[in-house]
Phi, psi and omega in degrees: 000131181278130177258120179272146186269125178246129183255133192226110184242115180271142168241118184267131172301116180292149170229141191072253179251177180289137179283145180287143175290137181244127185286130184262131178284140178248134178228156177284337175238104191297150187293339181276347183085008183283194184294137183303141177286157172288170182299141185304327182291347180280349189235146163260080183263127188240123170062183168250207184209149178216138182209157176268136178310125182098353169266155181277148170248132182251128177250136178233145178205168177228136177235179178296148175305330181292344176278357180312130178094346182283151179276138170240136180242133172270126179243155179235132176283129179264111182288331179300317183258356182054038184226158171272129186251124176292133184239336181202151180224149176203183188235141179286128183287178181293332178270005174092005173269163177213150175222137182218143172242150184219132180247101186301143180256350179229149174277161183131189176255132183237151168251130183235163174200170176244143182233124167275126184301152176305140170277354180197166181300328188262352181280159178259144178295155179244121182248147180278166174298155179289143177239124179281143182227126177251116183257117178266154172248130180295140178204157179274133178229159177233180171215156183212169178160298185303130178093349181246351183301135177100349177271162179271135180283171176302332181270001178086014179261137176289126178282126182228175180286343182253358179294119178263117183188183178211150179257141177216152185285330189231334184299135173309141177302134180094349177298132176292130178236132178263134182236148178220127181212112177051050174094349181254145181234152181205135174249123182223162184270159163288120183243357191200167175258146181146189004275174183247002175281127178302133174091340183275151181252338185223153176223107182277145167299159181299326183289323178293318177298313179298323183291331183269347190070030182265092197269347181208170179302142177174189181263144177220176173269133172213153176200131176284127185264100184271000000 
């Protein structure tokens, strides 16, 4: 059986400022248990992906010219059903390139891949290596700390000038939360209860706010990583 080499390059629609590139780990055995990825040297795979909920994610790739006219499907792994779900479809152009867009409907971390359709009834579909995608939801946030340093938080952690964390009303203590603000990203644990400002969903510690350049109350991207 002939294995075709699929080159899979994602381009994420930016929101706010340009997102920083994040190196994506490549493995011969994907974490979802899906079809094995080809050897890393067979692909020009670049970075991971981040996008704000409601914005489109654009995928680009290059195949052989002989694949022109064949279908390519962008799939997302659904952990609830343990199956790959098609999210977007396109056709390989005459020069072997393809472009597909997908607008995620749910925030969270997703695994995605591109699949080249079978070239015959007996042939096997070819899948790209998996690519992680983090989808953030916009939310109002505040920050706190001055005047409270040295006190114990509701989660039992001592609040300090260097404590990286976030307060939330319901998420269990220790839950990891990914934050994005003006091109900067940060993953911190839930360390306290709050916020107490009407309409706000998150309350960053002073150190977390400083790391993101978040100087005053406003909207940022956030998602709990369950």
